[in-house]
All heavy atoms as atom14 arrays in JSON, in Angstrom:
{
  "sequence": "MIHNHPSGDPSPSRADIDLTRQIAEAAKRLGIALHDHIIIGAGGYTSLRAQGLI",
  "atom14_mask": [
    [1, 1, 1, 1, 1, 1, 1, 1, 0, 0, 0, 0, 0, 0],
    [1, 1, 1, 1, 1, 1, 1, 1, 0, 0, 0, 0, 0, 0],
    [1, 1, 1, 1, 1, 1, 1, 1, 1, 1, 0, 0, 0, 0],
    [1, 1, 1, 1, 1, 1, 1, 1, 0, 0, 0, 0, 0, 0],
    [1, 1, 1, 1, 1, 1, 1, 1, 1, 1, 0, 0, 0, 0],
    [1, 1, 1, 1, 1, 1, 1, 0, 0, 0, 0, 0, 0, 0],
    [1, 1, 1, 1, 1, 1, 0, 0, 0, 0, 0, 0, 0, 0],
    [1, 1, 1, 1, 0, 0, 0, 0, 0, 0, 0, 0, 0, 0],
    [1, 1, 1, 1, 1, 1, 1, 1, 0, 0, 0, 0, 0, 0],
    [1, 1, 1, 1, 1, 1, 1, 0, 0, 0, 0, 0, 0, 0],
    [1, 1, 1, 1, 1, 1, 0, 0, 0, 0, 0, 0, 0, 0],
    [1, 1, 1, 1, 1, 1, 1, 0, 0, 0, 0, 0, 0, 0],
    [1, 1, 1, 1, 1, 1, 0, 0, 0, 0, 0, 0, 0, 0],
    [1, 1, 1, 1, 1, 1, 1, 1, 1, 1, 1, 0, 0, 0],
    [1, 1, 1, 1, 1, 0, 0, 0, 0, 0, 0, 0, 0, 0],
    [1, 1, 1, 1, 1, 1, 1, 1, 0, 0, 0, 0, 0, 0],
    [1, 1, 1, 1, 1, 1, 1, 1, 0, 0, 0, 0, 0, 0],
    [1, 1, 1, 1, 1, 1, 1, 1, 0, 0, 0, 0, 0, 0],
    [1, 1, 1, 1, 1, 1, 1, 1, 0, 0, 0, 0, 0, 0],
    [1, 1, 1, 1, 1, 1, 1, 0, 0, 0, 0, 0, 0, 0],
    [1, 1, 1, 1, 1, 1, 1, 1, 1, 1, 1, 0, 0, 0],
    [1, 1, 1, 1, 1, 1, 1, 1, 1, 0, 0, 0, 0, 0],
    [1, 1, 1, 1, 1, 1, 1, 1, 0, 0, 0, 0, 0, 0],
    [1, 1, 1, 1, 1, 0, 0, 0, 0, 0, 0, 0, 0, 0],
    [1, 1, 1, 1, 1, 1, 1, 1, 1, 0, 0, 0, 0, 0],
    [1, 1, 1, 1, 1, 0, 0, 0, 0, 0, 0, 0, 0, 0],
    [1, 1, 1, 1, 1, 0, 0, 0, 0, 0, 0, 0, 0, 0],
    [1, 1, 1, 1, 1, 1, 1, 1, 1, 0, 0, 0, 0, 0],
    [1, 1, 1, 1, 1, 1, 1, 1, 1, 1, 1, 0, 0, 0],
    [1, 1, 1, 1, 1, 1, 1, 1, 0, 0, 0, 0, 0, 0],
    [1, 1, 1, 1, 0, 0, 0, 0, 0, 0, 0, 0, 0, 0],
    [1, 1, 1, 1, 1, 1, 1, 1, 0, 0, 0, 0, 0, 0],
    [1, 1, 1, 1, 1, 0, 0, 0, 0, 0, 0, 0, 0, 0],
    [1, 1, 1, 1, 1, 1, 1, 1, 0, 0, 0, 0, 0, 0],
    [1, 1, 1, 1, 1, 1, 1, 1, 1, 1, 0, 0, 0, 0],
    [1, 1, 1, 1, 1, 1, 1, 1, 0, 0, 0, 0, 0, 0],
    [1, 1, 1, 1, 1, 1, 1, 1, 1, 1, 0, 0, 0, 0],
    [1, 1, 1, 1, 1, 1, 1, 1, 0, 0, 0, 0, 0, 0],
    [1, 1, 1, 1, 1, 1, 1, 1, 0, 0, 0, 0, 0, 0],
    [1, 1, 1, 1, 1, 1, 1, 1, 0, 0, 0, 0, 0, 0],
    [1, 1, 1, 1, 0, 0, 0, 0, 0, 0, 0, 0, 0, 0],
    [1, 1, 1, 1, 1, 0, 0, 0, 0, 0, 0, 0, 0, 0],
    [1, 1, 1, 1, 0, 0, 0, 0, 0, 0, 0, 0, 0, 0],
    [1, 1, 1, 1, 0, 0, 0, 0, 0, 0, 0, 0, 0, 0],
    [1, 1, 1, 1, 1, 1, 1, 1, 1, 1, 1, 1, 0, 0],
    [1, 1, 1, 1, 1, 1, 1, 0, 0, 0, 0, 0, 0, 0],
    [1, 1, 1, 1, 1, 1, 0, 0, 0, 0, 0, 0, 0, 0],
    [1, 1, 1, 1, 1, 1, 1, 1, 0, 0, 0, 0, 0, 0],
    [1, 1, 1, 1, 1, 1, 1, 1, 1, 1, 1, 0, 0, 0],
    [1, 1, 1, 1, 1, 0, 0, 0, 0, 0, 0, 0, 0, 0],
    [1, 1, 1, 1, 1, 1, 1, 1, 1, 0, 0, 0, 0, 0],
    [1, 1, 1, 1, 0, 0, 0, 0, 0, 0, 0, 0, 0, 0],
    [1, 1, 1, 1, 1, 1, 1, 1, 0, 0, 0, 0, 0, 0],
    [1, 1, 1, 1, 1, 1, 1, 1, 0, 0, 0, 0, 0, 0]
  ],
  "atom14_positions": [
    [[0.85, -1.16, 0.0], [0.0, 0.0, 0.0], [0.9, 1.23, 0.0], [2.02, 1.18, 0.5], [-0.87, 0.03, 1.26], [-1.9, -1.06, 1.31], [-2.93, -1.13, 2.82], [-2.85, 0.44, 3.55], [0.0, 0.0, 0.0], [0.0, 0.0, 0.0], [0.0, 0.0, 0.0], [0.0, 0.0, 0.0], [0.0, 0.0, 0.0], [0.0, 0.0, 0.0]],
    [[0.34, 2.3, -0.53], [1.07, 3.56, -0.54], [0.07, 4.71, -0.57], [-0.99, 4.59, -1.17], [2.04, 3.64, -1.74], [2.97, 4.83, -1.63], [1.3, 3.62, -3.05], [4.14, 4.78, -2.58], [0.0, 0.0, 0.0], [0.0, 0.0, 0.0], [0.0, 0.0, 0.0], [0.0, 0.0, 0.0], [0.0, 0.0, 0.0], [0.0, 0.0, 0.0]],
    [[0.4, 5.76, 0.14], [-0.39, 6.98, 0.03], [0.47, 8.17, 0.42], [1.57, 8.01, 0.9], [-1.69, 6.9, 0.86], [-1.56, 7.16, 2.33], [-1.18, 6.2, 3.24], [-1.78, 8.29, 3.04], [-1.17, 6.72, 4.45], [-1.53, 8.0, 4.36], [0.0, 0.0, 0.0], [0.0, 0.0, 0.0], [0.0, 0.0, 0.0], [0.0, 0.0, 0.0]],
    [[-0.06, 9.36, 0.18], [0.73, 10.56, 0.51], [0.05, 11.35, 1.61], [-1.14, 11.18, 1.89], [0.91, 11.44, -0.73], [-0.37, 12.14, -1.13], [-1.44, 11.55, -1.14], [-0.27, 13.41, -1.48], [0.0, 0.0, 0.0], [0.0, 0.0, 0.0], [0.0, 0.0, 0.0], [0.0, 0.0, 0.0], [0.0, 0.0, 0.0], [0.0, 0.0, 0.0]],
    [[0.84, 12.17, 2.25], [0.35, 13.12, 3.24], [0.57, 14.52, 2.67], [1.71, 14.98, 2.6], [1.1, 12.98, 4.57], [0.61, 11.88, 5.43], [1.17, 11.62, 6.66], [-0.38, 10.97, 5.28], [0.54, 10.6, 7.22], [-0.4, 10.19, 6.38], [0.0, 0.0, 0.0], [0.0, 0.0, 0.0], [0.0, 0.0, 0.0], [0.0, 0.0, 0.0]],
    [[-0.5, 15.18, 2.24], [-0.35, 16.52, 1.66], [0.31, 17.52, 2.62], [0.88, 18.52, 2.17], [-1.78, 16.94, 1.35], [-2.52, 15.65, 1.19], [-1.87, 14.71, 2.16], [0.0, 0.0, 0.0], [0.0, 0.0, 0.0], [0.0, 0.0, 0.0], [0.0, 0.0, 0.0], [0.0, 0.0, 0.0], [0.0, 0.0, 0.0], [0.0, 0.0, 0.0]],
    [[0.27, 17.25, 3.91], [0.91, 18.15, 4.88], [2.42, 18.17, 4.7], [3.09, 19.08, 5.17], [0.58, 17.71, 6.3], [1.23, 16.46, 6.59], [0.0, 0.0, 0.0], [0.0, 0.0, 0.0], [0.0, 0.0, 0.0], [0.0, 0.0, 0.0], [0.0, 0.0, 0.0], [0.0, 0.0, 0.0], [0.0, 0.0, 0.0], [0.0, 0.0, 0.0]],
    [[2.95, 17.13, 4.04], [4.4, 17.04, 3.84], [5.11, 16.17, 4.85], [6.22, 15.74, 4.64], [0.0, 0.0, 0.0], [0.0, 0.0, 0.0], [0.0, 0.0, 0.0], [0.0, 0.0, 0.0], [0.0, 0.0, 0.0], [0.0, 0.0, 0.0], [0.0, 0.0, 0.0], [0.0, 0.0, 0.0], [0.0, 0.0, 0.0], [0.0, 0.0, 0.0]],
    [[4.47, 15.89, 5.97], [5.06, 15.06, 7.03], [4.7, 13.6, 6.78], [3.53, 13.24, 6.85], [4.53, 15.5, 8.39], [5.1, 14.69, 9.54], [5.94, 13.8, 9.31], [4.68, 14.95, 10.69], [0.0, 0.0, 0.0], [0.0, 0.0, 0.0], [0.0, 0.0, 0.0], [0.0, 0.0, 0.0], [0.0, 0.0, 0.0], [0.0, 0.0, 0.0]],
    [[5.68, 12.74, 6.49], [5.37, 11.35, 6.17], [5.16, 10.45, 7.4], [5.02, 9.24, 7.26], [6.59, 10.9, 5.38], [7.72, 11.69, 5.96], [7.1, 13.04, 6.29], [0.0, 0.0, 0.0], [0.0, 0.0, 0.0], [0.0, 0.0, 0.0], [0.0, 0.0, 0.0], [0.0, 0.0, 0.0], [0.0, 0.0, 0.0], [0.0, 0.0, 0.0]],
    [[5.11, 11.03, 8.58], [4.9, 10.23, 9.78], [3.5, 9.62, 9.78], [2.53, 10.31, 9.48], [5.06, 11.08, 11.04], [6.33, 11.67, 11.08], [0.0, 0.0, 0.0], [0.0, 0.0, 0.0], [0.0, 0.0, 0.0], [0.0, 0.0, 0.0], [0.0, 0.0, 0.0], [0.0, 0.0, 0.0], [0.0, 0.0, 0.0], [0.0, 0.0, 0.0]],
    [[3.39, 8.34, 10.14], [2.07, 7.71, 10.15], [1.21, 8.23, 11.32], [1.72, 8.4, 12.43], [2.36, 6.23, 10.3], [3.7, 6.16, 10.94], [4.44, 7.38, 10.48], [0.0, 0.0, 0.0], [0.0, 0.0, 0.0], [0.0, 0.0, 0.0], [0.0, 0.0, 0.0], [0.0, 0.0, 0.0], [0.0, 0.0, 0.0], [0.0, 0.0, 0.0]],
    [[-0.04, 8.46, 11.03], [-0.98, 8.84, 12.09], [-1.48, 7.57, 12.78], [-1.28, 6.45, 12.29], [-2.17, 9.59, 11.49], [-2.94, 8.73, 10.67], [0.0, 0.0, 0.0], [0.0, 0.0, 0.0], [0.0, 0.0, 0.0], [0.0, 0.0, 0.0], [0.0, 0.0, 0.0], [0.0, 0.0, 0.0], [0.0, 0.0, 0.0], [0.0, 0.0, 0.0]],
    [[-2.12, 7.74, 13.9], [-2.72, 6.59, 14.6], [-3.72, 5.9, 13.68], [-3.79, 4.67, 13.62], [-3.41, 7.09, 15.87], [-4.13, 6.01, 16.66], [-3.19, 5.25, 17.59], [-2.68, 4.09, 16.88], [-1.74, 3.25, 17.28], [-1.16, 3.38, 18.39], [-1.34, 2.27, 16.59], [0.0, 0.0, 0.0], [0.0, 0.0, 0.0], [0.0, 0.0, 0.0]],
    [[-4.48, 6.7, 12.92], [-5.46, 6.14, 11.98], [-4.76, 5.34, 10.87], [-5.25, 4.27, 10.48], [-6.32, 7.25, 11.38], [0.0, 0.0, 0.0], [0.0, 0.0, 0.0], [0.0, 0.0, 0.0], [0.0, 0.0, 0.0], [0.0, 0.0, 0.0], [0.0, 0.0, 0.0], [0.0, 0.0, 0.0], [0.0, 0.0, 0.0], [0.0, 0.0, 0.0]],
    [[-3.62, 5.83, 10.37], [-2.86, 5.08, 9.36], [-2.44, 3.72, 9.89], [-2.57, 2.71, 9.2], [-1.59, 5.85, 8.95], [-1.85, 7.11, 8.16], [-2.87, 7.19, 7.45], [-1.01, 8.03, 8.25], [0.0, 0.0, 0.0], [0.0, 0.0, 0.0], [0.0, 0.0, 0.0], [0.0, 0.0, 0.0], [0.0, 0.0, 0.0], [0.0, 0.0, 0.0]],
    [[-1.94, 3.71, 11.1], [-1.46, 2.46, 11.71], [-2.62, 1.49, 11.94], [-2.54, 0.31, 11.57], [-0.73, 2.76, 13.03], [0.53, 3.58, 12.76], [-0.39, 1.46, 13.77], [1.13, 4.23, 13.99], [0.0, 0.0, 0.0], [0.0, 0.0, 0.0], [0.0, 0.0, 0.0], [0.0, 0.0, 0.0], [0.0, 0.0, 0.0], [0.0, 0.0, 0.0]],
    [[-3.71, 1.98, 12.52], [-4.86, 1.12, 12.8], [-5.45, 0.55, 11.52], [-5.73, -0.66, 11.44], [-5.92, 1.88, 13.58], [-5.5, 2.24, 14.99], [-4.52, 1.64, 15.5], [-6.13, 3.13, 15.59], [0.0, 0.0, 0.0], [0.0, 0.0, 0.0], [0.0, 0.0, 0.0], [0.0, 0.0, 0.0], [0.0, 0.0, 0.0], [0.0, 0.0, 0.0]],
    [[-5.65, 1.39, 10.51], [-6.22, 0.93, 9.26], [-5.31, -0.08, 8.57], [-5.78, -1.09, 8.03], [-6.52, 2.11, 8.33], [-7.21, 1.75, 7.02], [-8.57, 1.1, 7.28], [-7.38, 2.98, 6.17], [0.0, 0.0, 0.0], [0.0, 0.0, 0.0], [0.0, 0.0, 0.0], [0.0, 0.0, 0.0], [0.0, 0.0, 0.0], [0.0, 0.0, 0.0]],
    [[-4.02, 0.17, 8.6], [-3.06, -0.76, 7.99], [-3.14, -2.12, 8.65], [-3.14, -3.16, 7.97], [-1.63, -0.2, 8.08], [-1.58, 1.06, 7.41], [-0.62, -1.15, 7.46], [0.0, 0.0, 0.0], [0.0, 0.0, 0.0], [0.0, 0.0, 0.0], [0.0, 0.0, 0.0], [0.0, 0.0, 0.0], [0.0, 0.0, 0.0], [0.0, 0.0, 0.0]],
    [[-3.22, -2.15, 9.95], [-3.31, -3.43, 10.67], [-4.61, -4.15, 10.35], [-4.62, -5.38, 10.19], [-3.16, -3.2, 12.17], [-1.74, -2.83, 12.55], [-1.57, -2.58, 14.02], [-0.16, -2.3, 14.32], [0.24, -1.75, 15.44], [-0.62, -1.41, 16.38], [1.53, -1.52, 15.65], [0.0, 0.0, 0.0], [0.0, 0.0, 0.0], [0.0, 0.0, 0.0]],
    [[-5.7, -3.41, 10.23], [-6.98, -4.02, 9.86], [-6.93, -4.6, 8.45], [-7.41, -5.72, 8.22], [-8.1, -2.99, 9.97], [-8.42, -2.57, 11.37], [-9.41, -1.42, 11.43], [-10.01, -1.05, 10.43], [-9.55, -0.83, 12.61], [0.0, 0.0, 0.0], [0.0, 0.0, 0.0], [0.0, 0.0, 0.0], [0.0, 0.0, 0.0], [0.0, 0.0, 0.0]],
    [[-6.35, -3.86, 7.53], [-6.24, -4.34, 6.16], [-5.32, -5.56, 6.09], [-5.6, -6.53, 5.4], [-5.75, -3.22, 5.22], [-6.87, -2.17, 5.07], [-5.33, -3.78, 3.86], [-6.44, -0.91, 4.36], [0.0, 0.0, 0.0], [0.0, 0.0, 0.0], [0.0, 0.0, 0.0], [0.0, 0.0, 0.0], [0.0, 0.0, 0.0], [0.0, 0.0, 0.0]],
    [[-4.21, -5.52, 6.82], [-3.27, -6.66, 6.84], [-3.96, -7.92, 7.36], [-3.77, -9.01, 6.82], [-2.04, -6.33, 7.68], [0.0, 0.0, 0.0], [0.0, 0.0, 0.0], [0.0, 0.0, 0.0], [0.0, 0.0, 0.0], [0.0, 0.0, 0.0], [0.0, 0.0, 0.0], [0.0, 0.0, 0.0], [0.0, 0.0, 0.0], [0.0, 0.0, 0.0]],
    [[-4.77, -7.77, 8.4], [-5.48, -8.93, 8.96], [-6.52, -9.46, 7.97], [-6.63, -10.67, 7.79], [-6.14, -8.54, 10.28], [-6.81, -9.7, 10.99], [-5.88, -10.86, 11.3], [-4.71, -10.64, 11.63], [-6.34, -12.03, 11.2], [0.0, 0.0, 0.0], [0.0, 0.0, 0.0], [0.0, 0.0, 0.0], [0.0, 0.0, 0.0], [0.0, 0.0, 0.0]],
    [[-7.27, -8.58, 7.34], [-8.26, -9.0, 6.35], [-7.58, -9.68, 5.17], [-8.06, -10.71, 4.68], [-9.09, -7.81, 5.89], [0.0, 0.0, 0.0], [0.0, 0.0, 0.0], [0.0, 0.0, 0.0], [0.0, 0.0, 0.0], [0.0, 0.0, 0.0], [0.0, 0.0, 0.0], [0.0, 0.0, 0.0], [0.0, 0.0, 0.0], [0.0, 0.0, 0.0]],
    [[-6.47, -9.11, 4.71], [-5.74, -9.7, 3.59], [-5.21, -11.08, 3.95], [-5.27, -12.01, 3.14], [-4.59, -8.78, 3.18], [0.0, 0.0, 0.0], [0.0, 0.0, 0.0], [0.0, 0.0, 0.0], [0.0, 0.0, 0.0], [0.0, 0.0, 0.0], [0.0, 0.0, 0.0], [0.0, 0.0, 0.0], [0.0, 0.0, 0.0], [0.0, 0.0, 0.0]],
    [[-4.72, -11.23, 5.17], [-4.18, -12.52, 5.63], [-5.25, -13.6, 5.56], [-4.98, -14.72, 5.14], [-3.66, -12.37, 7.06], [-3.02, -13.62, 7.62], [-2.5, -13.34, 9.02], [-1.9, -14.58, 9.64], [-1.43, -14.32, 11.01], [0.0, 0.0, 0.0], [0.0, 0.0, 0.0], [0.0, 0.0, 0.0], [0.0, 0.0, 0.0], [0.0, 0.0, 0.0]],
    [[-6.46, -13.26, 5.94], [-7.57, -14.22, 5.89], [-7.86, -14.68, 4.46], [-8.38, -15.77, 4.25], [-8.82, -13.62, 6.5], [-8.7, -13.42, 7.98], [-9.95, -12.81, 8.55], [-9.75, -12.48, 9.96], [-10.44, -11.58, 10.61], [-11.42, -10.92, 10.0], [-10.2, -11.35, 11.88], [0.0, 0.0, 0.0], [0.0, 0.0, 0.0], [0.0, 0.0, 0.0]],
    [[-7.53, -13.83, 3.49], [-7.74, -14.16, 2.09], [-6.5, -14.76, 1.44], [-6.48, -15.01, 0.24], [-8.15, -12.89, 1.32], [-9.48, -12.27, 1.74], [-9.67, -10.92, 1.06], [-10.64, -13.21, 1.42], [0.0, 0.0, 0.0], [0.0, 0.0, 0.0], [0.0, 0.0, 0.0], [0.0, 0.0, 0.0], [0.0, 0.0, 0.0], [0.0, 0.0, 0.0]],
    [[-5.46, -14.96, 2.24], [-4.23, -15.53, 1.72], [-3.36, -14.52, 0.98], [-2.53, -14.88, 0.16], [0.0, 0.0, 0.0], [0.0, 0.0, 0.0], [0.0, 0.0, 0.0], [0.0, 0.0, 0.0], [0.0, 0.0, 0.0], [0.0, 0.0, 0.0], [0.0, 0.0, 0.0], [0.0, 0.0, 0.0], [0.0, 0.0, 0.0], [0.0, 0.0, 0.0]],
    [[-3.55, -13.23, 1.28], [-2.79, -12.17, 0.63], [-1.86, -11.54, 1.67], [-2.29, -11.21, 2.76], [-3.74, -11.08, 0.08], [-4.69, -11.68, -0.95], [-2.95, -9.91, -0.5], [-5.83, -10.76, -1.33], [0.0, 0.0, 0.0], [0.0, 0.0, 0.0], [0.0, 0.0, 0.0], [0.0, 0.0, 0.0], [0.0, 0.0, 0.0], [0.0, 0.0, 0.0]],
    [[-0.6, -11.39, 1.3], [0.37, -10.79, 2.21], [0.48, -9.29, 1.94], [0.62, -8.87, 0.79], [1.74, -11.43, 2.02], [0.0, 0.0, 0.0], [0.0, 0.0, 0.0], [0.0, 0.0, 0.0], [0.0, 0.0, 0.0], [0.0, 0.0, 0.0], [0.0, 0.0, 0.0], [0.0, 0.0, 0.0], [0.0, 0.0, 0.0], [0.0, 0.0, 0.0]],
    [[0.39, -8.5, 2.97], [0.65, -7.06, 2.86], [2.12, -6.87, 3.2], [2.53, -7.04, 4.35], [-0.23, -6.27, 3.83], [0.02, -4.77, 3.85], [-0.29, -4.14, 2.51], [-0.79, -4.1, 4.95], [0.0, 0.0, 0.0], [0.0, 0.0, 0.0], [0.0, 0.0, 0.0], [0.0, 0.0, 0.0], [0.0, 0.0, 0.0], [0.0, 0.0, 0.0]],
    [[2.9, -6.53, 2.21], [4.35, -6.43, 2.42], [4.77, -5.14, 3.11], [5.72, -5.15, 3.88], [5.09, -6.58, 1.08], [4.93, -7.93, 0.49], [5.6, -9.04, 0.95], [4.14, -8.38, -0.52], [5.25, -10.1, 0.26], [4.36, -9.73, -0.64], [0.0, 0.0, 0.0], [0.0, 0.0, 0.0], [0.0, 0.0, 0.0], [0.0, 0.0, 0.0]],
    [[4.08, -4.05, 2.81], [4.46, -2.78, 3.41], [3.37, -1.76, 3.16], [2.46, -1.98, 2.36], [5.78, -2.26, 2.82], [6.54, -1.34, 3.77], [5.94, -0.84, 4.74], [7.74, -1.14, 3.54], [0.0, 0.0, 0.0], [0.0, 0.0, 0.0], [0.0, 0.0, 0.0], [0.0, 0.0, 0.0], [0.0, 0.0, 0.0], [0.0, 0.0, 0.0]],
    [[3.45, -0.67, 3.88], [2.62, 0.51, 3.66], [3.57, 1.69, 3.72], [4.19, 1.93, 4.74], [1.54, 0.62, 4.73], [0.62, 1.77, 4.53], [-0.48, 1.96, 5.33], [0.6, 2.8, 3.64], [-1.12, 3.05, 4.94], [-0.48, 3.58, 3.91], [0.0, 0.0, 0.0], [0.0, 0.0, 0.0], [0.0, 0.0, 0.0], [0.0, 0.0, 0.0]],
    [[3.7, 2.37, 2.59], [4.61, 3.49, 2.47], [3.8, 4.78, 2.49], [2.8, 4.9, 1.79], [5.4, 3.43, 1.13], [6.13, 2.1, 0.98], [6.35, 4.63, 1.0], [7.24, 1.86, 1.96], [0.0, 0.0, 0.0], [0.0, 0.0, 0.0], [0.0, 0.0, 0.0], [0.0, 0.0, 0.0], [0.0, 0.0, 0.0], [0.0, 0.0, 0.0]],
    [[4.24, 5.74, 3.28], [3.62, 7.07, 3.31], [4.65, 8.05, 2.77], [5.78, 8.1, 3.24], [3.2, 7.46, 4.73], [2.21, 6.44, 5.29], [2.58, 8.86, 4.73], [1.89, 6.63, 6.76], [0.0, 0.0, 0.0], [0.0, 0.0, 0.0], [0.0, 0.0, 0.0], [0.0, 0.0, 0.0], [0.0, 0.0, 0.0], [0.0, 0.0, 0.0]],
    [[4.23, 8.83, 1.78], [5.12, 9.79, 1.13], [4.72, 11.2, 1.53], [3.55, 11.54, 1.59], [5.04, 9.64, -0.4], [5.5, 8.26, -0.81], [5.86, 10.73, -1.1], [5.34, 7.95, -2.27], [0.0, 0.0, 0.0], [0.0, 0.0, 0.0], [0.0, 0.0, 0.0], [0.0, 0.0, 0.0], [0.0, 0.0, 0.0], [0.0, 0.0, 0.0]],
    [[5.72, 12.01, 1.83], [5.51, 13.42, 2.13], [6.63, 14.23, 1.52], [7.58, 13.67, 0.95], [0.0, 0.0, 0.0], [0.0, 0.0, 0.0], [0.0, 0.0, 0.0], [0.0, 0.0, 0.0], [0.0, 0.0, 0.0], [0.0, 0.0, 0.0], [0.0, 0.0, 0.0], [0.0, 0.0, 0.0], [0.0, 0.0, 0.0], [0.0, 0.0, 0.0]],
    [[6.54, 15.53, 1.62], [7.56, 16.4, 1.05], [8.94, 16.14, 1.64], [9.95, 16.3, 0.97], [7.19, 17.86, 1.26], [0.0, 0.0, 0.0], [0.0, 0.0, 0.0], [0.0, 0.0, 0.0], [0.0, 0.0, 0.0], [0.0, 0.0, 0.0], [0.0, 0.0, 0.0], [0.0, 0.0, 0.0], [0.0, 0.0, 0.0], [0.0, 0.0, 0.0]],
    [[8.97, 15.69, 2.89], [10.24, 15.45, 3.58], [10.79, 14.05, 3.41], [11.73, 13.67, 4.1], [0.0, 0.0, 0.0], [0.0, 0.0, 0.0], [0.0, 0.0, 0.0], [0.0, 0.0, 0.0], [0.0, 0.0, 0.0], [0.0, 0.0, 0.0], [0.0, 0.0, 0.0], [0.0, 0.0, 0.0], [0.0, 0.0, 0.0], [0.0, 0.0, 0.0]],
    [[10.19, 13.24, 2.53], [10.67, 11.88, 2.35], [9.54, 10.87, 2.44], [8.42, 11.16, 2.04], [0.0, 0.0, 0.0], [0.0, 0.0, 0.0], [0.0, 0.0, 0.0], [0.0, 0.0, 0.0], [0.0, 0.0, 0.0], [0.0, 0.0, 0.0], [0.0, 0.0, 0.0], [0.0, 0.0, 0.0], [0.0, 0.0, 0.0], [0.0, 0.0, 0.0]],
    [[9.84, 9.72, 3.01], [8.83, 8.68, 3.14], [9.03, 7.91, 4.43], [10.09, 7.96, 5.05], [8.87, 7.73, 1.94], [10.1, 6.85, 1.92], [10.08, 5.58, 2.49], [11.29, 7.29, 1.36], [11.2, 4.78, 2.49], [12.42, 6.51, 1.34], [12.37, 5.24, 1.91], [13.49, 4.44, 1.91], [0.0, 0.0, 0.0], [0.0, 0.0, 0.0]],
    [[7.99, 7.18, 4.81], [8.06, 6.3, 5.97], [7.51, 4.94, 5.57], [6.47, 4.85, 4.92], [7.21, 6.85, 7.14], [7.74, 8.11, 7.53], [7.23, 5.91, 8.33], [0.0, 0.0, 0.0], [0.0, 0.0, 0.0], [0.0, 0.0, 0.0], [0.0, 0.0, 0.0], [0.0, 0.0, 0.0], [0.0, 0.0, 0.0], [0.0, 0.0, 0.0]],
    [[8.2, 3.89, 5.95], [7.76, 2.51, 5.76], [7.22, 2.01, 7.09], [7.96, 1.97, 8.08], [8.94, 1.64, 5.31], [8.66, 0.27, 5.53], [0.0, 0.0, 0.0], [0.0, 0.0, 0.0], [0.0, 0.0, 0.0], [0.0, 0.0, 0.0], [0.0, 0.0, 0.0], [0.0, 0.0, 0.0], [0.0, 0.0, 0.0], [0.0, 0.0, 0.0]],
    [[5.96, 1.63, 7.12], [5.41, 1.09, 8.35], [6.07, -0.24, 8.71], [6.25, -0.55, 9.88], [3.88, 0.94, 8.26], [3.12, 2.2, 8.68], [3.28, 3.31, 7.67], [1.68, 1.9, 8.93], [0.0, 0.0, 0.0], [0.0, 0.0, 0.0], [0.0, 0.0, 0.0], [0.0, 0.0, 0.0], [0.0, 0.0, 0.0], [0.0, 0.0, 0.0]],
    [[6.48, -1.02, 7.71], [7.18, -2.29, 7.97], [8.53, -1.99, 8.65], [8.88, -2.61, 9.65], [7.39, -3.05, 6.67], [8.29, -4.25, 6.76], [7.67, -5.52, 7.26], [6.48, -5.88, 6.52], [5.56, -6.72, 7.0], [5.73, -7.27, 8.18], [4.49, -7.0, 6.32], [0.0, 0.0, 0.0], [0.0, 0.0, 0.0], [0.0, 0.0, 0.0]],
    [[9.28, -1.03, 8.12], [10.59, -0.7, 8.69], [10.47, -0.13, 10.1], [11.37, -0.31, 10.91], [11.32, 0.3, 7.78], [0.0, 0.0, 0.0], [0.0, 0.0, 0.0], [0.0, 0.0, 0.0], [0.0, 0.0, 0.0], [0.0, 0.0, 0.0], [0.0, 0.0, 0.0], [0.0, 0.0, 0.0], [0.0, 0.0, 0.0], [0.0, 0.0, 0.0]],
    [[9.35, 0.51, 10.39], [9.11, 1.07, 11.71], [8.6, 0.01, 12.7], [8.39, 0.3, 13.87], [8.09, 2.21, 11.63], [8.55, 3.39, 10.81], [9.69, 4.13, 11.49], [9.67, 4.35, 12.68], [10.68, 4.51, 10.71], [0.0, 0.0, 0.0], [0.0, 0.0, 0.0], [0.0, 0.0, 0.0], [0.0, 0.0, 0.0], [0.0, 0.0, 0.0]],
    [[8.37, -1.21, 12.2], [7.88, -2.3, 13.06], [6.4, -2.14, 13.4], [5.94, -2.71, 14.4], [0.0, 0.0, 0.0], [0.0, 0.0, 0.0], [0.0, 0.0, 0.0], [0.0, 0.0, 0.0], [0.0, 0.0, 0.0], [0.0, 0.0, 0.0], [0.0, 0.0, 0.0], [0.0, 0.0, 0.0], [0.0, 0.0, 0.0], [0.0, 0.0, 0.0]],
    [[5.68, -1.43, 12.56], [4.26, -1.17, 12.85], [3.32, -2.17, 12.2], [2.13, -2.17, 12.48], [3.9, 0.26, 12.43], [4.68, 1.35, 13.17], [4.44, 2.71, 12.55], [4.3, 1.35, 14.64], [0.0, 0.0, 0.0], [0.0, 0.0, 0.0], [0.0, 0.0, 0.0], [0.0, 0.0, 0.0], [0.0, 0.0, 0.0], [0.0, 0.0, 0.0]],
    [[3.86, -3.01, 11.32], [3.07, -4.12, 10.74], [3.95, -5.34, 10.66], [5.15, -5.25, 10.72], [2.47, -3.81, 9.35], [3.54, -3.41, 8.34], [1.4, -2.79, 9.46], [3.02, -3.31, 6.92], [0.0, 0.0, 0.0], [0.0, 0.0, 0.0], [0.0, 0.0, 0.0], [0.0, 0.0, 0.0], [0.0, 0.0, 0.0], [0.0, 0.0, 0.0]]
  ]
}
């Protein structure tokens, strides 16, 4: 998954983290692996996988 933050700050919000975990769980039930969720902002990007959030 990937999305941008128009604010420019690529830090994940609590809602980003919660939704990502819900989607990962739903995908797992269907036999689909969620490899990462990348958030892009003006200051760079954040990988939720690299942050240990999924």
